[in-house]
N, C-alpha and C positions, 0 to 999 in steps of 0.2 A: 315453576321456574320464573325467575326474575328477568323479564324482557320488556324492553321499552322501544318505542318507534320514535325515530328522529331523523333529521336530515342526513343523507348519504351522499358521498363522492361518487358512488357508483350510479345511482339512479334515484333522484327525488328523495324519497324516504326509505329508511332501511330499519331493520330489526337488530337490537343490540342486547347483549346480556350485561346485567348489572352485577353478576356474580360469576365466579369461575365455573366452567362446565367441564366435566371429566369426559374423556374419550369413551365412546360407546353409549353415552347417555341419550335417551329420547327426550328431545328438547320441547318440541310442540308438534300438535296434530295439525295437518292442512285440512281445514273444514270449509264447509259450504254445501249448497245444494248440488246434487248430482243431476246433470243433464246430458243429453246426447251431444255428440260433436256437431251434428247437424243443427240442433237447437241453438248451440253456442255460436256457430258460424253466422246463423241469422241474427241472434241477439247482438252480436258485436261486430256486424259487417262494416260499420262506419266508425268503429272506435279504435283509436291508435294504442290503447293500453287495455289489457285484459289481465285477469288473474285466474287463468285457467290451468288446471293440472290434469293431464291425461291419465286415466286409470285403466286397469285391465288390458284389453287388447286395443285400447285407444278410441273405442266407439263412444265411451262416455267420458265426461270430465267433471272434475269438481270446479264449481264457480266459486273461487276463494272468497272468503269472509273471515276475518278475524287476523290475528297476529302473524301467522305464518305466511300470509299473502304478501307481506312486506319484506321477506327474506329475498335478498337480491341474488342474481347470478354471479358466479366468479369461475374463472378457468382454473383457479387454485383455491378450492373451497375448503371450508372448515367443518362442513356438514355434507351429508347425503340423504337421500330419501328412501324409505323402505315402505313398500306396500304390503300390509299384513291384513288379511281378511277384508279386503276392501277399503281399508283405512290407510292414509297416508301420513307417516311419521317422519319428521326431521330429526336426524340423529347425528351426534358429533362424531366426526372421524379423526379427531385429535383433541387434546386438551385445548380448551379456548379460555382465554383471559377475561376477566371482567372488563367491560368497556369495549370488547370487540364486536364488530359488525358480523351477524351470522350470514353466511353464504352457502349456496350449493350450486352445482353445475346443472343448468337447466336441461342440457341434453335435448334441445328442441329437435323435433323430427317431422314437422310439416310447417306449412305456411305459404305454400304454392310459391309465388315469385317474390314474396316479401323478403326484405332484408331483416336481419336481426342482429344488429351491430352490439358488440360488447363493449363495456365501458369499465371493466373491472380493474385495469391497470396492473394486473399480475405480470411478472417477468415472462411467463409461459402463455399470455393471452393469445388466443387463436383469432381474435377480432370478430367473433361472432358467438351467439348463444346457441347455434345449431351443434348437434352431436358430431363427433369425428365420422360416424358412419353416414350421417345425413350430408356432411361436407363432401365425403368421397362420392356419394350418390350424385350430388349436385354437379361436381367436376366432371364425372363421366357423362352426364346428361349434356353438359355445355360442350364437351369435346364432340359428342355426336352431333350436336346442333350446328357447330361451327365448321365442321368438315363438309357439309353439303351433302348432295345426293351421292350415292355410290353407284359405280358403273359396273 
């Protein structure tokens, strides 16, 4: 696949295709060492930027190295991820034109109290990289916290 890394309006650097990609194509594998979530939390505790990808039940992550780590989040993505036999593939969910930035929805599901603002600029942007499920969970938690003690 003809992919390049260059400046992105979404976040610092992004991954772009130099050739058209057909819907359904496996574009690139998300590669890197596999470490436990606890190891990743310790390794990156003071780092504002990580390239971690949760796999399986989320107790392990891929510590991203390579082209795929530069694929940015979008609320209106042109790719999605598929985990197949412990490997993570980025797959086109629509035809992608040459020169387009590759994106997928990160669907973040943890991060304690940290914010995860989205800068994708899509018309349907939800203003966060957290998944819809995580957003609902956080709203429910905030409602319970803001209600005070029950009588």
